[in-house]
C-alpha beads as a LAMMPS data file, in Angstrom:
LAMMPS data file: protein, C-alpha beads

222 atoms
221 bonds

1 atom types
1 bond types

-500.0 500.0 xlo xhi
-500.0 500.0 ylo yhi
-500.0 500.0 zlo zhi

Masses

1 110.0

Atoms # bond

1 1 1 -0.010 -0.227 -0.091
2 1 1 3.096 2.445 0.744
3 1 1 6.213 3.846 -1.945
4 1 1 8.987 5.397 -0.768
5 1 1 11.279 7.038 1.279
6 1 1 10.126 6.791 5.060
7 1 1 8.887 10.188 6.434
8 1 1 10.227 10.669 10.142
9 1 1 6.857 11.787 12.474
10 1 1 7.121 14.483 14.918
11 1 1 4.815 15.366 17.247
12 1 1 3.895 19.377 17.824
13 1 1 2.849 20.128 21.265
14 1 1 0.676 23.378 20.045
15 1 1 -1.319 20.957 18.475
16 1 1 -1.365 17.747 20.705
17 1 1 -2.423 20.965 23.630
18 1 1 -4.843 22.534 21.113
19 1 1 -6.551 19.573 20.493
20 1 1 -7.057 18.222 24.141
21 1 1 -8.643 21.823 25.151
22 1 1 -11.300 21.306 22.116
23 1 1 -11.928 17.901 22.998
24 1 1 -11.844 18.671 27.370
25 1 1 -14.677 21.871 26.397
26 1 1 -16.463 19.208 23.814
27 1 1 -16.467 16.437 27.203
28 1 1 -17.761 19.043 29.137
29 1 1 -20.738 20.222 26.799
30 1 1 -21.472 16.451 26.236
31 1 1 -22.349 15.780 30.045
32 1 1 -23.620 19.816 30.236
33 1 1 -26.221 19.064 27.924
34 1 1 -26.687 15.180 29.442
35 1 1 -28.113 16.975 32.854
36 1 1 -29.892 18.971 31.087
37 1 1 -31.821 16.506 29.519
38 1 1 -30.987 17.174 25.813
39 1 1 -29.690 13.907 25.132
40 1 1 -29.237 14.305 21.293
41 1 1 -27.024 17.055 21.379
42 1 1 -25.625 15.717 24.694
43 1 1 -24.650 12.859 21.446
44 1 1 -23.574 14.561 19.280
45 1 1 -20.806 16.898 21.971
46 1 1 -19.938 13.302 22.917
47 1 1 -19.476 12.673 19.428
48 1 1 -17.849 15.391 18.348
49 1 1 -15.194 15.045 21.617
50 1 1 -14.871 11.887 21.316
51 1 1 -13.242 12.046 17.240
52 1 1 -11.032 15.061 18.789
53 1 1 -8.507 12.134 20.256
54 1 1 -7.980 11.511 16.772
55 1 1 -6.554 14.924 17.166
56 1 1 -4.986 14.276 19.914
57 1 1 -2.849 11.204 18.257
58 1 1 -2.135 12.039 14.148
59 1 1 -3.256 15.218 14.053
60 1 1 -1.745 16.446 16.042
61 1 1 1.696 14.875 14.291
62 1 1 3.933 16.993 11.842
63 1 1 6.626 15.377 8.512
64 1 1 7.226 16.346 5.751
65 1 1 5.798 15.438 1.497
66 1 1 8.133 12.233 0.435
67 1 1 7.276 13.620 -3.066
68 1 1 8.399 17.487 -2.959
69 1 1 9.307 17.754 0.367
70 1 1 6.941 20.536 1.483
71 1 1 5.860 20.432 5.468
72 1 1 2.970 18.240 5.991
73 1 1 0.729 18.704 9.598
74 1 1 -2.715 17.002 11.123
75 1 1 -1.717 13.658 9.386
76 1 1 -5.275 12.334 9.935
77 1 1 -5.970 8.822 7.743
78 1 1 -4.826 9.784 3.796
79 1 1 -2.926 12.723 3.421
80 1 1 -3.114 14.989 0.556
81 1 1 0.532 17.173 -0.375
82 1 1 -1.284 21.137 -0.712
83 1 1 1.737 21.314 -3.538
84 1 1 2.220 17.992 -5.841
85 1 1 -1.288 16.588 -4.334
86 1 1 0.701 12.632 -3.422
87 1 1 -1.062 11.496 -1.188
88 1 1 0.392 10.092 1.881
89 1 1 -0.293 8.290 4.887
90 1 1 0.987 7.141 8.968
91 1 1 2.657 3.359 8.639
92 1 1 4.409 1.608 11.293
93 1 1 5.267 4.779 13.044
94 1 1 6.590 6.625 9.507
95 1 1 4.734 8.738 6.536
96 1 1 4.701 7.423 3.181
97 1 1 3.639 7.651 -0.476
98 1 1 0.894 5.575 -1.460
99 1 1 1.552 3.319 -3.967
100 1 1 0.317 3.462 -8.040
101 1 1 -2.241 0.385 -7.575
102 1 1 -2.932 1.432 -4.475
103 1 1 -7.349 1.376 -4.327
104 1 1 -9.529 2.935 -1.606
105 1 1 -12.580 1.128 -0.855
106 1 1 -14.718 4.767 -0.552
107 1 1 -13.956 7.245 -3.178
108 1 1 -11.614 10.339 -1.216
109 1 1 -8.454 10.887 -3.630
110 1 1 -9.494 14.605 -3.719
111 1 1 -8.430 16.019 -7.650
112 1 1 -8.819 19.388 -7.744
113 1 1 -10.325 20.319 -11.528
114 1 1 -8.578 23.640 -12.937
115 1 1 -9.360 24.867 -15.729
116 1 1 -7.878 21.254 -17.731
117 1 1 -9.706 18.758 -17.478
118 1 1 -7.789 15.706 -19.019
119 1 1 -9.323 12.508 -18.168
120 1 1 -6.735 10.169 -18.551
121 1 1 -8.058 6.725 -20.691
122 1 1 -8.133 4.521 -16.766
123 1 1 -10.571 3.252 -14.853
124 1 1 -11.538 6.239 -12.068
125 1 1 -12.289 2.331 -9.460
126 1 1 -9.120 -0.223 -10.594
127 1 1 -6.963 2.198 -12.303
128 1 1 -7.161 -0.586 -15.603
129 1 1 -7.924 0.627 -19.635
130 1 1 -11.047 1.962 -18.871
131 1 1 -13.483 1.566 -22.220
132 1 1 -16.403 3.661 -21.584
133 1 1 -17.124 7.050 -19.079
134 1 1 -20.369 7.582 -16.914
135 1 1 -21.501 11.701 -16.164
136 1 1 -21.179 13.572 -13.341
137 1 1 -22.820 15.806 -12.481
138 1 1 -22.690 19.697 -9.663
139 1 1 -24.328 22.478 -9.058
140 1 1 -22.401 25.024 -6.128
141 1 1 -23.087 28.809 -6.001
142 1 1 -19.993 29.546 -7.295
143 1 1 -20.358 26.905 -9.994
144 1 1 -21.922 24.201 -12.007
145 1 1 -20.812 21.682 -14.986
146 1 1 -20.699 17.986 -15.677
147 1 1 -17.760 15.445 -16.059
148 1 1 -17.209 12.441 -17.647
149 1 1 -15.754 10.105 -15.696
150 1 1 -13.945 6.924 -17.243
151 1 1 -14.709 3.846 -15.836
152 1 1 -13.524 -0.581 -16.967
153 1 1 -16.728 -2.558 -17.846
154 1 1 -16.179 -4.408 -14.737
155 1 1 -17.316 -0.901 -12.726
156 1 1 -19.920 1.760 -12.062
157 1 1 -20.666 4.517 -9.715
158 1 1 -16.876 4.650 -7.692
159 1 1 -16.133 8.766 -7.830
160 1 1 -18.124 11.492 -7.302
161 1 1 -17.813 15.385 -7.865
162 1 1 -18.267 17.808 -4.188
163 1 1 -16.099 20.613 -3.322
164 1 1 -13.616 22.478 -1.063
165 1 1 -12.415 25.751 -0.117
166 1 1 -9.629 27.053 -2.062
167 1 1 -6.217 27.585 0.573
168 1 1 -6.154 31.391 1.610
169 1 1 -9.376 32.508 -0.051
170 1 1 -12.027 32.595 2.320
171 1 1 -15.474 30.755 1.858
172 1 1 -14.512 30.063 -1.826
173 1 1 -14.947 26.911 -3.062
174 1 1 -13.908 25.027 -5.658
175 1 1 -14.714 21.864 -7.473
176 1 1 -13.104 18.271 -6.748
177 1 1 -13.474 14.608 -8.803
178 1 1 -13.031 12.307 -5.614
179 1 1 -12.250 8.455 -6.773
180 1 1 -10.552 5.542 -5.517
181 1 1 -7.662 4.312 -8.004
182 1 1 -4.650 6.372 -6.885
183 1 1 -3.215 5.170 -10.503
184 1 1 -6.256 6.984 -11.932
185 1 1 -5.452 9.941 -9.853
186 1 1 -1.799 9.831 -10.416
187 1 1 -2.195 10.183 -14.112
188 1 1 -4.512 12.689 -14.279
189 1 1 -2.300 14.767 -11.738
190 1 1 0.681 14.231 -14.375
191 1 1 -2.275 15.203 -17.479
192 1 1 -2.934 18.529 -16.152
193 1 1 -0.588 20.363 -14.590
194 1 1 2.757 21.668 -15.501
195 1 1 6.010 19.436 -14.800
196 1 1 7.966 22.430 -14.450
197 1 1 8.277 21.887 -11.065
198 1 1 9.838 18.087 -11.048
199 1 1 11.008 16.847 -7.908
200 1 1 13.322 14.146 -7.619
201 1 1 11.090 11.561 -7.860
202 1 1 8.852 13.057 -10.793
203 1 1 5.576 14.655 -9.013
204 1 1 4.302 17.604 -10.629
205 1 1 3.159 20.985 -8.982
206 1 1 0.182 22.400 -9.430
207 1 1 -0.859 25.424 -11.306
208 1 1 -2.724 28.850 -9.689
209 1 1 -6.659 27.302 -8.625
210 1 1 -9.532 27.369 -11.489
211 1 1 -10.894 30.597 -12.181
212 1 1 -14.440 29.166 -15.247
213 1 1 -17.126 28.518 -13.552
214 1 1 -19.539 27.321 -16.253
215 1 1 -18.228 23.941 -18.025
216 1 1 -18.499 20.962 -19.439
217 1 1 -16.277 18.627 -19.359
218 1 1 -15.604 14.828 -21.640
219 1 1 -13.230 12.219 -21.225
220 1 1 -10.289 12.128 -23.167
221 1 1 -8.799 9.223 -25.677
222 1 1 -11.172 6.770 -24.962

Bonds

1 1 1 2
2 1 2 3
3 1 3 4
4 1 4 5
5 1 5 6
6 1 6 7
7 1 7 8
8 1 8 9
9 1 9 10
10 1 10 11
11 1 11 12
12 1 12 13
13 1 13 14
14 1 14 15
15 1 15 16
16 1 16 17
17 1 17 18
18 1 18 19
19 1 19 20
20 1 20 21
21 1 21 22
22 1 22 23
23 1 23 24
24 1 24 25
25 1 25 26
26 1 26 27
27 1 27 28
28 1 28 29
29 1 29 30
30 1 30 31
31 1 31 32
32 1 32 33
33 1 33 34
34 1 34 35
35 1 35 36
36 1 36 37
37 1 37 38
38 1 38 39
39 1 39 40
40 1 40 41
41 1 41 42
42 1 42 43
43 1 43 44
44 1 44 45
45 1 45 46
46 1 46 47
47 1 47 48
48 1 48 49
49 1 49 50
50 1 50 51
51 1 51 52
52 1 52 53
53 1 53 54
54 1 54 55
55 1 55 56
56 1 56 57
57 1 57 58
58 1 58 59
59 1 59 60
60 1 60 61
61 1 61 62
62 1 62 63
63 1 63 64
64 1 64 65
65 1 65 66
66 1 66 67
67 1 67 68
68 1 68 69
69 1 69 70
70 1 70 71
71 1 71 72
72 1 72 73
73 1 73 74
74 1 74 75
75 1 75 76
76 1 76 77
77 1 77 78
78 1 78 79
79 1 79 80
80 1 80 81
81 1 81 82
82 1 82 83
83 1 83 84
84 1 84 85
85 1 85 86
86 1 86 87
87 1 87 88
88 1 88 89
89 1 89 90
90 1 90 91
91 1 91 92
92 1 92 93
93 1 93 94
94 1 94 95
95 1 95 96
96 1 96 97
97 1 97 98
98 1 98 99
99 1 99 100
100 1 100 101
101 1 101 102
102 1 102 103
103 1 103 104
104 1 104 105
105 1 105 106
106 1 106 107
107 1 107 108
108 1 108 109
109 1 109 110
110 1 110 111
111 1 111 112
112 1 112 113
113 1 113 114
114 1 114 115
115 1 115 116
116 1 116 117
117 1 117 118
118 1 118 119
119 1 119 120
120 1 120 121
121 1 121 122
122 1 122 123
123 1 123 124
124 1 124 125
125 1 125 126
126 1 126 127
127 1 127 128
128 1 128 129
129 1 129 130
130 1 130 131
131 1 131 132
132 1 132 133
133 1 133 134
134 1 134 135
135 1 135 136
136 1 136 137
137 1 137 138
138 1 138 139
139 1 139 140
140 1 140 141
141 1 141 142
142 1 142 143
143 1 143 144
144 1 144 145
145 1 145 146
146 1 146 147
147 1 147 148
148 1 148 149
149 1 149 150
150 1 150 151
151 1 151 152
152 1 152 153
153 1 153 154
154 1 154 155
155 1 155 156
156 1 156 157
157 1 157 158
158 1 158 159
159 1 159 160
160 1 160 161
161 1 161 162
162 1 162 163
163 1 163 164
164 1 164 165
165 1 165 166
166 1 166 167
167 1 167 168
168 1 168 169
169 1 169 170
170 1 170 171
171 1 171 172
172 1 172 173
173 1 173 174
174 1 174 175
175 1 175 176
176 1 176 177
177 1 177 178
178 1 178 179
179 1 179 180
180 1 180 181
181 1 181 182
182 1 182 183
183 1 183 184
184 1 184 185
185 1 185 186
186 1 186 187
187 1 187 188
188 1 188 189
189 1 189 190
190 1 190 191
191 1 191 192
192 1 192 193
193 1 193 194
194 1 194 195
195 1 195 196
196 1 196 197
197 1 197 198
198 1 198 199
199 1 199 200
200 1 200 201
201 1 201 202
202 1 202 203
203 1 203 204
204 1 204 205
205 1 205 206
206 1 206 207
207 1 207 208
208 1 208 209
209 1 209 210
210 1 210 211
211 1 211 212
212 1 212 213
213 1 213 214
214 1 214 215
215 1 215 216
216 1 216 217
217 1 217 218
218 1 218 219
219 1 219 220
220 1 220 221
221 1 221 222
């Protein structure tokens, strides 16, 4: 599941303190709401408090991207590098890049959709050569468009269109395509982003976030 050189993990005690205070505050709120008879609200506070425990663990750790060397923090689950977009995760006390053939059970590998949206001729679920495509649609206040996503003959409904905040742009959102296959994910990044700043392991850095708001895209080379 993991590739490349392992990167050492360091704990940020400031982030650990922040997560600990957040957990304690949420659990105190849960107890208070429970005594007040608001059991549903108390349960929600309790769940958020338990979730904060993960922040105390992996969420308080920092490392560097094994592909481009960018600083990473909040290493909970699968982590996407904000500079080169390579995904990785913690395993056996170190941080690794995912192998090209990694396939997740649900579509979570999030591809920010730039101005160019050339779909690689690979199945977005398993990474084998694609033979057909399925149309996805997303409508938000900032944008709306259709996207034809490639699949092989064996898979279907394995991708999702979503949105995420644009770093440094306040509440502004950008569209993302979430897929299961890391092979498809990597091929898309290589096909759609500049190669001018390649690192030692060959992953491209990304270009400026998207500017267009309404567009329609079809899969290429299918």
